[in-house]
N, CA, C and O atoms as CSV, one atom per row, in Angstrom:
chain,resi,resn,atom,element,x,y,z
A,1,MET,N,N,-18.407,-18.814,14.440
A,1,MET,CA,C,-17.525,-18.568,13.311
A,1,MET,C,C,-16.433,-19.639,13.307
A,1,MET,O,O,-15.830,-19.928,14.341
A,2,GLN,N,N,-16.191,-20.218,12.146
A,2,GLN,CA,C,-15.162,-21.245,12.028
A,2,GLN,C,C,-13.781,-20.610,12.075
A,2,GLN,O,O,-13.612,-19.429,11.769
A,3,ASP,N,N,-12.791,-21.421,12.466
A,3,ASP,CA,C,-11.428,-20.918,12.605
A,3,ASP,C,C,-10.895,-20.299,11.317
A,3,ASP,O,O,-10.311,-19.216,11.353
A,4,HIS,N,N,-11.085,-20.968,10.177
A,4,HIS,CA,C,-10.527,-20.426,8.930
A,4,HIS,C,C,-11.228,-19.130,8.532
A,4,HIS,O,O,-10.597,-18.257,7.937
A,5,GLU,N,N,-12.513,-18.981,8.844
A,5,GLU,CA,C,-13.205,-17.723,8.568
A,5,GLU,C,C,-12.635,-16.593,9.424
A,5,GLU,O,O,-12.453,-15.472,8.950
A,6,PHE,N,N,-12.358,-16.903,10.686
A,6,PHE,CA,C,-11.776,-15.911,11.585
A,6,PHE,C,C,-10.386,-15.497,11.097
A,6,PHE,O,O,-10.041,-14.317,11.138
A,7,ILE,N,N,-9.600,-16.453,10.642
A,7,ILE,CA,C,-8.256,-16.146,10.135
A,7,ILE,C,C,-8.347,-15.211,8.934
A,7,ILE,O,O,-7.617,-14.222,8.866
A,8,TRP,N,N,-9.237,-15.513,7.982
A,8,TRP,CA,C,-9.354,-14.663,6.796
A,8,TRP,C,C,-9.926,-13.289,7.132
A,8,TRP,O,O,-9.537,-12.288,6.531
A,9,LEU,N,N,-10.831,-13.243,8.072
A,9,LEU,CA,C,-11.344,-11.954,8.510
A,9,LEU,C,C,-10.222,-11.137,9.155
A,9,LEU,O,O,-10.133,-9.925,8.957
A,10,SER,N,N,-9.380,-11.804,9.917
A,10,SER,CA,C,-8.219,-11.144,10.527
A,10,SER,C,C,-7.267,-10.619,9.465
A,10,SER,O,O,-6.758,-9.505,9.585
A,11,VAL,N,N,-7.019,-11.417,8.417
A,11,VAL,CA,C,-6.155,-10.980,7.313
A,11,VAL,C,C,-6.732,-9.713,6.684
A,11,VAL,O,O,-5.996,-8.765,6.408
A,12,GLY,N,N,-8.028,-9.693,6.460
A,12,GLY,CA,C,-8.663,-8.513,5.881
A,12,GLY,C,C,-8.515,-7.282,6.757
A,12,GLY,O,O,-8.210,-6.197,6.261
A,13,PHE,N,N,-8.731,-7.441,8.059
A,13,PHE,CA,C,-8.596,-6.301,8.969
A,13,PHE,C,C,-7.141,-5.846,9.109
A,13,PHE,O,O,-6.875,-4.648,9.211
A,14,ILE,N,N,-6.205,-6.788,9.115
A,14,ILE,CA,C,-4.782,-6.419,9.181
A,14,ILE,C,C,-4.393,-5.637,7.931
A,14,ILE,O,O,-3.705,-4.620,8.016
A,15,GLY,N,N,-4.838,-6.119,6.769
A,15,GLY,CA,C,-4.557,-5.399,5.522
A,15,GLY,C,C,-5.130,-3.998,5.546
A,15,GLY,O,O,-4.471,-3.043,5.134
A,16,GLN,N,N,-6.354,-3.872,6.027
A,16,GLN,CA,C,-6.980,-2.557,6.097
A,16,GLN,C,C,-6.244,-1.647,7.074
A,16,GLN,O,O,-6.092,-0.453,6.817
A,17,ALA,N,N,-5.787,-2.207,8.194
A,17,ALA,CA,C,-5.029,-1.411,9.171
A,17,ALA,C,C,-3.712,-0.924,8.566
A,17,ALA,O,O,-3.349,0.241,8.728
A,18,LEU,N,N,-2.997,-1.808,7.872
A,18,LEU,CA,C,-1.748,-1.411,7.214
A,18,LEU,C,C,-2.014,-0.328,6.186
A,18,LEU,O,O,-1.287,0.663,6.113
A,19,PHE,N,N,-3.049,-0.519,5.397
A,19,PHE,CA,C,-3.397,0.441,4.358
A,19,PHE,C,C,-3.756,1.793,4.972
A,19,PHE,O,O,-3.378,2.837,4.439
A,20,SER,N,N,-4.477,1.778,6.081
A,20,SER,CA,C,-4.867,3.016,6.753
A,20,SER,C,C,-3.679,3.730,7.398
A,20,SER,O,O,-3.692,4.955,7.518
A,21,MET,N,N,-2.669,2.996,7.809
A,21,MET,CA,C,-1.492,3.601,8.443
A,21,MET,C,C,-0.802,4.598,7.524
A,21,MET,O,O,-0.167,5.543,7.994
A,22,ARG,N,N,-0.921,4.394,6.224
A,22,ARG,CA,C,-0.262,5.312,5.294
A,22,ARG,C,C,-0.796,6.720,5.456
A,22,ARG,O,O,-0.038,7.684,5.345
A,23,PHE,N,N,-2.096,6.858,5.718
A,23,PHE,CA,C,-2.673,8.187,5.899
A,23,PHE,C,C,-2.203,8.822,7.206
A,23,PHE,O,O,-1.940,10.024,7.255
A,24,LEU,N,N,-2.099,8.035,8.243
A,24,LEU,CA,C,-1.609,8.546,9.517
A,24,LEU,C,C,-0.156,9.018,9.382
A,24,LEU,O,O,0.200,10.095,9.859
A,25,VAL,N,N,0.667,8.210,8.736
A,25,VAL,CA,C,2.078,8.562,8.530
A,25,VAL,C,C,2.192,9.844,7.699
A,25,VAL,O,O,2.980,10.731,8.027
A,26,GLN,N,N,1.411,9.937,6.636
A,26,GLN,CA,C,1.469,11.119,5.772
A,26,GLN,C,C,1.017,12.359,6.529
A,26,GLN,O,O,1.636,13.418,6.419
A,27,TRP,N,N,-0.042,12.234,7.284
A,27,TRP,CA,C,-0.559,13.370,8.044
A,27,TRP,C,C,0.452,13.847,9.082
A,27,TRP,O,O,0.707,15.046,9.190
A,28,LEU,N,N,1.034,12.918,9.852
A,28,LEU,CA,C,2.006,13.299,10.881
A,28,LEU,C,C,3.246,13.947,10.274
A,28,LEU,O,O,3.744,14.942,10.801
A,29,GLN,N,N,3.744,13.399,9.177
A,29,GLN,CA,C,4.918,13.986,8.531
A,29,GLN,C,C,4.607,15.377,7.976
A,29,GLN,O,O,5.438,16.281,8.061
A,30,SER,N,N,3.428,15.545,7.415
A,30,SER,CA,C,3.047,16.859,6.894
A,30,SER,C,C,2.913,17.880,8.022
A,30,SER,O,O,3.331,19.028,7.877
A,31,GLU,N,N,2.336,17.464,9.134
A,31,GLU,CA,C,2.220,18.374,10.280
A,31,GLU,C,C,3.601,18.758,10.795
A,31,GLU,O,O,3.837,19.918,11.132
A,32,ARG,N,N,4.500,17.806,10.858
A,32,ARG,CA,C,5.851,18.080,11.337
A,32,ARG,C,C,6.578,19.048,10.408
A,32,ARG,O,O,7.291,19.941,10.866
A,33,ALA,N,N,6.392,18.865,9.094
A,33,ALA,CA,C,7.074,19.715,8.114
A,33,ALA,C,C,6.325,21.027,7.846
A,33,ALA,O,O,6.866,21.938,7.220
A,34,ARG,N,N,5.086,21.116,8.321
A,34,ARG,CA,C,4.241,22.288,8.101
A,34,ARG,C,C,3.945,22.507,6.621
A,34,ARG,O,O,3.708,23.635,6.188
A,35,ARG,N,N,3.960,21.415,5.844
A,35,ARG,CA,C,3.592,21.432,4.427
A,35,ARG,C,C,3.198,20.014,4.043
A,35,ARG,O,O,3.537,19.058,4.740
A,36,SER,N,N,2.495,19.881,2.956
A,36,SER,CA,C,2.046,18.561,2.521
A,36,SER,C,C,3.202,17.787,1.889
A,36,SER,O,O,3.799,18.230,0.908
A,37,ILE,N,N,3.503,16.640,2.460
A,37,ILE,CA,C,4.550,15.778,1.914
A,37,ILE,C,C,4.060,14.336,1.918
A,37,ILE,O,O,3.133,13.982,2.647
A,38,ILE,N,N,4.693,13.518,1.099
A,38,ILE,CA,C,4.400,12.086,1.087
A,38,ILE,C,C,5.710,11.357,1.396
A,38,ILE,O,O,6.586,11.261,0.536
A,39,PRO,N,N,5.843,10.846,2.618
A,39,PRO,CA,C,7.079,10.143,2.998
A,39,PRO,C,C,7.139,8.748,2.363
A,39,PRO,O,O,6.117,8.202,1.946
A,40,ASP,N,N,8.341,8.184,2.295
A,40,ASP,CA,C,8.515,6.842,1.731
A,40,ASP,C,C,7.650,5.812,2.450
A,40,ASP,O,O,7.149,4.876,1.828
A,41,ALA,N,N,7.474,5.985,3.761
A,41,ALA,CA,C,6.665,5.035,4.532
A,41,ALA,C,C,5.243,4.944,3.983
A,41,ALA,O,O,4.606,3.896,4.089
A,42,PHE,N,N,4.744,6.025,3.401
A,42,PHE,CA,C,3.415,6.016,2.791
A,42,PHE,C,C,3.337,4.935,1.723
A,42,PHE,O,O,2.358,4.192,1.654
A,43,TRP,N,N,4.372,4.848,0.889
A,43,TRP,CA,C,4.370,3.863,-0.201
A,43,TRP,C,C,4.577,2.454,0.331
A,43,TRP,O,O,3.980,1.507,-0.182
A,44,TYR,N,N,5.418,2.299,1.355
A,44,TYR,CA,C,5.618,0.965,1.934
A,44,TYR,C,C,4.341,0.452,2.596
A,44,TYR,O,O,3.996,-0.719,2.441
A,45,PHE,N,N,3.637,1.310,3.329
A,45,PHE,CA,C,2.360,0.896,3.914
A,45,PHE,C,C,1.325,0.631,2.824
A,45,PHE,O,O,0.504,-0.277,2.957
A,46,SER,N,N,1.358,1.412,1.752
A,46,SER,CA,C,0.444,1.183,0.637
A,46,SER,C,C,0.674,-0.197,0.033
A,46,SER,O,O,-0.282,-0.915,-0.261
A,47,ILE,N,N,1.932,-0.569,-0.152
A,47,ILE,CA,C,2.268,-1.870,-0.723
A,47,ILE,C,C,1.888,-2.998,0.230
A,47,ILE,O,O,1.270,-3.978,-0.185
A,48,ALA,N,N,2.252,-2.866,1.503
A,48,ALA,CA,C,1.947,-3.919,2.479
A,48,ALA,C,C,0.435,-4.092,2.646
A,48,ALA,O,O,-0.070,-5.215,2.629
A,49,GLY,N,N,-0.267,-3.006,2.802
A,49,GLY,CA,C,-1.717,-3.079,2.953
A,49,GLY,C,C,-2.400,-3.544,1.689
A,49,GLY,O,O,-3.308,-4.373,1.738
A,50,GLY,N,N,-1.970,-3.015,0.552
A,50,GLY,CA,C,-2.560,-3.410,-0.729
A,50,GLY,C,C,-2.343,-4.876,-1.046
A,50,GLY,O,O,-3.252,-5.549,-1.533
A,51,ALA,N,N,-1.141,-5.379,-0.772
A,51,ALA,CA,C,-0.845,-6.795,-1.030
A,51,ALA,C,C,-1.672,-7.694,-0.105
A,51,ALA,O,O,-2.201,-8.716,-0.541
A,52,THR,N,N,-1.780,-7.316,1.158
A,52,THR,CA,C,-2.569,-8.106,2.106
A,52,THR,C,C,-4.039,-8.092,1.709
A,52,THR,O,O,-4.705,-9.127,1.746
A,53,LEU,N,N,-4.545,-6.924,1.330
A,53,LEU,CA,C,-5.939,-6.841,0.896
A,53,LEU,C,C,-6.170,-7.586,-0.417
A,53,LEU,O,O,-7.252,-8.131,-0.633
A,54,LEU,N,N,-5.166,-7.615,-1.294
A,54,LEU,CA,C,-5.297,-8.374,-2.540
A,54,LEU,C,C,-5.427,-9.866,-2.244
A,54,LEU,O,O,-6.261,-10.547,-2.839
A,55,VAL,N,N,-4.611,-10.371,-1.332
A,55,VAL,CA,C,-4.717,-11.777,-0.938
A,55,VAL,C,C,-6.104,-12.066,-0.378
A,55,VAL,O,O,-6.716,-13.083,-0.703
A,56,TYR,N,N,-6.591,-11.165,0.462
A,56,TYR,CA,C,-7.927,-11.323,1.044
A,56,TYR,C,C,-8.990,-11.294,-0.063
A,56,TYR,O,O,-9.913,-12.109,-0.048
A,57,ALA,N,N,-8.873,-10.382,-1.005
A,57,ALA,CA,C,-9.840,-10.273,-2.098
A,57,ALA,C,C,-9.837,-11.519,-2.967
A,57,ALA,O,O,-10.890,-11.972,-3.415
A,58,ILE,N,N,-8.655,-12.073,-3.204
A,58,ILE,CA,C,-8.562,-13.310,-3.979
A,58,ILE,C,C,-9.256,-14.443,-3.228
A,58,ILE,O,O,-9.991,-15.232,-3.821
A,59,HIS,N,N,-9.019,-14.516,-1.933
A,59,HIS,CA,C,-9.699,-15.536,-1.125
A,59,HIS,C,C,-11.214,-15.373,-1.202
A,59,HIS,O,O,-11.942,-16.360,-1.303
A,60,ARG,N,N,-11.685,-14.145,-1.155
A,60,ARG,CA,C,-13.130,-13.861,-1.202
A,60,ARG,C,C,-13.681,-13.981,-2.619
A,60,ARG,O,O,-14.896,-13.969,-2.817
A,61,GLN,N,N,-12.795,-14.097,-3.599
A,61,GLN,CA,C,-13.167,-14.192,-5.015
A,61,GLN,C,C,-14.015,-12.995,-5.449
A,61,GLN,O,O,-15.049,-13.138,-6.102
A,62,ASP,N,N,-13.537,-11.811,-5.062
A,62,ASP,CA,C,-14.238,-10.566,-5.374
A,62,ASP,C,C,-13.501,-9.862,-6.512
A,62,ASP,O,O,-12.490,-9.204,-6.266
A,63,PRO,N,N,-13.981,-9.986,-7.749
A,63,PRO,CA,C,-13.248,-9.428,-8.889
A,63,PRO,C,C,-13.075,-7.913,-8.843
A,63,PRO,O,O,-12.054,-7.399,-9.302
A,64,VAL,N,N,-14.040,-7.198,-8.305
A,64,VAL,CA,C,-13.931,-5.735,-8.219
A,64,VAL,C,C,-12.792,-5.362,-7.274
A,64,VAL,O,O,-11.961,-4.511,-7.591
A,65,PHE,N,N,-12.766,-5.997,-6.129
A,65,PHE,CA,C,-11.731,-5.762,-5.116
A,65,PHE,C,C,-10.360,-6.200,-5.640
A,65,PHE,O,O,-9.359,-5.528,-5.392
A,66,ILE,N,N,-10.312,-7.315,-6.355
A,66,ILE,CA,C,-9.051,-7.836,-6.914
A,66,ILE,C,C,-8.471,-6.844,-7.915
A,66,ILE,O,O,-7.286,-6.517,-7.846
A,67,VAL,N,N,-9.289,-6.368,-8.838
A,67,VAL,CA,C,-8.810,-5.417,-9.849
A,67,VAL,C,C,-8.362,-4.119,-9.189
A,67,VAL,O,O,-7.311,-3.578,-9.533
A,68,GLY,N,N,-9.150,-3.619,-8.248
A,68,GLY,CA,C,-8.796,-2.368,-7.566
A,68,GLY,C,C,-7.477,-2.461,-6.826
A,68,GLY,O,O,-6.627,-1.580,-6.957
A,69,GLN,N,N,-7.297,-3.518,-6.048
A,69,GLN,CA,C,-6.047,-3.663,-5.293
A,69,GLN,C,C,-4.872,-3.968,-6.216
A,69,GLN,O,O,-3.764,-3.482,-5.986
A,70,GLY,N,N,-5.098,-4.763,-7.253
A,70,GLY,CA,C,-4.025,-5.070,-8.203
A,70,GLY,C,C,-3.516,-3.829,-8.912
A,70,GLY,O,O,-2.309,-3.634,-9.049
A,71,MET,N,N,-4.445,-2.985,-9.367
A,71,MET,CA,C,-4.047,-1.739,-10.031
A,71,MET,C,C,-3.326,-0.816,-9.051
A,71,MET,O,O,-2.321,-0.195,-9.396
A,72,GLY,N,N,-3.846,-0.732,-7.830
A,72,GLY,CA,C,-3.209,0.109,-6.818
A,72,GLY,C,C,-1.785,-0.345,-6.536
A,72,GLY,O,O,-0.878,0.481,-6.439
A,73,LEU,N,N,-1.582,-1.661,-6.403
A,73,LEU,CA,C,-0.232,-2.178,-6.136
A,73,LEU,C,C,0.747,-1.777,-7.234
A,73,LEU,O,O,1.892,-1.421,-6.954
A,74,PHE,N,N,0.296,-1.836,-8.474
A,74,PHE,CA,C,1.156,-1.426,-9.585
A,74,PHE,C,C,1.588,0.031,-9.413
A,74,PHE,O,O,2.762,0.360,-9.584
A,75,ILE,N,N,0.638,0.896,-9.074
A,75,ILE,CA,C,0.935,2.326,-8.908
A,75,ILE,C,C,1.872,2.557,-7.730
A,75,ILE,O,O,2.811,3.347,-7.837
A,76,TYR,N,N,1.632,1.876,-6.598
A,76,TYR,CA,C,2.484,2.053,-5.420
A,76,TYR,C,C,3.908,1.597,-5.708
A,76,TYR,O,O,4.871,2.279,-5.359
A,77,LEU,N,N,4.032,0.440,-6.345
A,77,LEU,CA,C,5.370,-0.077,-6.678
A,77,LEU,C,C,6.089,0.839,-7.660
A,77,LEU,O,O,7.291,1.068,-7.531
A,78,ARG,N,N,5.365,1.358,-8.630
A,78,ARG,CA,C,5.967,2.267,-9.616
A,78,ARG,C,C,6.451,3.551,-8.931
A,78,ARG,O,O,7.552,4.018,-9.223
A,79,ASN,N,N,5.663,4.122,-8.039
A,79,ASN,CA,C,6.092,5.326,-7.334
A,79,ASN,C,C,7.343,5.065,-6.504
A,79,ASN,O,O,8.270,5.874,-6.499
A,80,LEU,N,N,7.368,3.935,-5.803
A,80,LEU,CA,C,8.545,3.600,-5.008
A,80,LEU,C,C,9.763,3.388,-5.910
A,80,LEU,O,O,10.871,3.798,-5.564
A,81,HIS,N,N,9.562,2.756,-7.049
A,81,HIS,CA,C,10.659,2.565,-8.009
A,81,HIS,C,C,11.210,3.912,-8.480
A,81,HIS,O,O,12.424,4.095,-8.559
A,82,LEU,N,N,10.319,4.852,-8.792
A,82,LEU,CA,C,10.759,6.178,-9.236
A,82,LEU,C,C,11.539,6.902,-8.144
A,82,LEU,O,O,12.529,7.573,-8.435
A,83,ILE,N,N,11.108,6.775,-6.901
A,83,ILE,CA,C,11.811,7.404,-5.778
A,83,ILE,C,C,13.203,6.814,-5.633
A,83,ILE,O,O,14.179,7.552,-5.498
A,84,ILE,N,N,13.304,5.496,-5.660
A,84,ILE,CA,C,14.603,4.824,-5.504
A,84,ILE,C,C,15.530,5.182,-6.659
A,84,ILE,O,O,16.712,5.455,-6.451
A,85,ARG,N,N,14.991,5.179,-7.879
A,85,ARG,CA,C,15.809,5.515,-9.049
A,85,ARG,C,C,16.321,6.948,-8.964
A,85,ARG,O,O,17.475,7.214,-9.299
A,86,GLU,N,N,15.481,7.864,-8.524
A,86,GLU,CA,C,15.883,9.263,-8.385
A,86,GLU,C,C,17.012,9.401,-7.370
A,86,GLU,O,O,17.958,10.158,-7.589
A,87,ARG,N,N,16.917,8.683,-6.281
A,87,ARG,CA,C,17.950,8.761,-5.246
A,87,ARG,C,C,19.274,8.179,-5.717
A,87,ARG,O,O,20.337,8.612,-5.272
A,88,ARG,N,N,19.217,7.224,-6.595
A,88,ARG,CA,C,20.444,6.629,-7.129
A,88,ARG,C,C,21.060,7.498,-8.223
A,88,ARG,O,O,22.177,7.243,-8.671
A,89,GLY,N,N,20.328,8.521,-8.646
A,89,GLY,CA,C,20.867,9.460,-9.607
A,89,GLY,C,C,20.704,9.044,-11.057
A,89,GLY,O,O,21.341,9.611,-11.944
A,90,ALA,N,N,19.855,8.057,-11.303
A,90,ALA,CA,C,19.635,7.611,-12.682
A,90,ALA,C,C,18.782,8.644,-13.409
A,90,ALA,O,O,17.854,9.214,-12.835
A,91,SER,N,N,19.104,8.874,-14.661
A,91,SER,CA,C,18.292,9.784,-15.446
A,91,SER,C,C,17.028,9.051,-15.882
A,91,SER,O,O,17.027,7.822,-15.957
A,92,PRO,N,N,15.943,9.788,-16.173
A,92,PRO,CA,C,14.663,9.155,-16.502
A,92,PRO,C,C,14.733,8.166,-17.663
A,92,PRO,O,O,13.958,7.211,-17.684
A,93,GLY,N,N,15.618,8.356,-18.613
A,93,GLY,CA,C,15.703,7.465,-19.769
A,93,GLY,C,C,16.521,6.219,-19.546
A,93,GLY,O,O,16.587,5.377,-20.441
A,94,LYS,N,N,17.153,6.054,-18.387
A,94,LYS,CA,C,18.053,4.931,-18.137
A,94,LYS,C,C,17.456,3.797,-17.337
A,94,LYS,O,O,18.133,2.792,-17.126
A,95,ALA,N,N,16.229,3.907,-16.884
A,95,ALA,CA,C,15.644,2.841,-16.040
A,95,ALA,C,C,15.231,1.730,-16.897
A,95,ALA,O,O,14.716,0.727,-16.404
């Protein structure tokens, strides 16, 4: 395996690991709270993993993977934006 192939394969696995961490974080927080919750870390891992996987998908020139990760990133960023706006006390019509 050539060095650049190994690097890109590593990027793909790192992205997948980051993306998978969101489920571990969500599960542990839910177990701790004894109810289903989605902590902020879930969205941060979603963004980090999704962005890394998007870069990998672009490198691989995989349009299905690119569209899927691109759409996911939009949703993750929007959810995080809504959480931050809510904490700042902005009303829904003021963003």
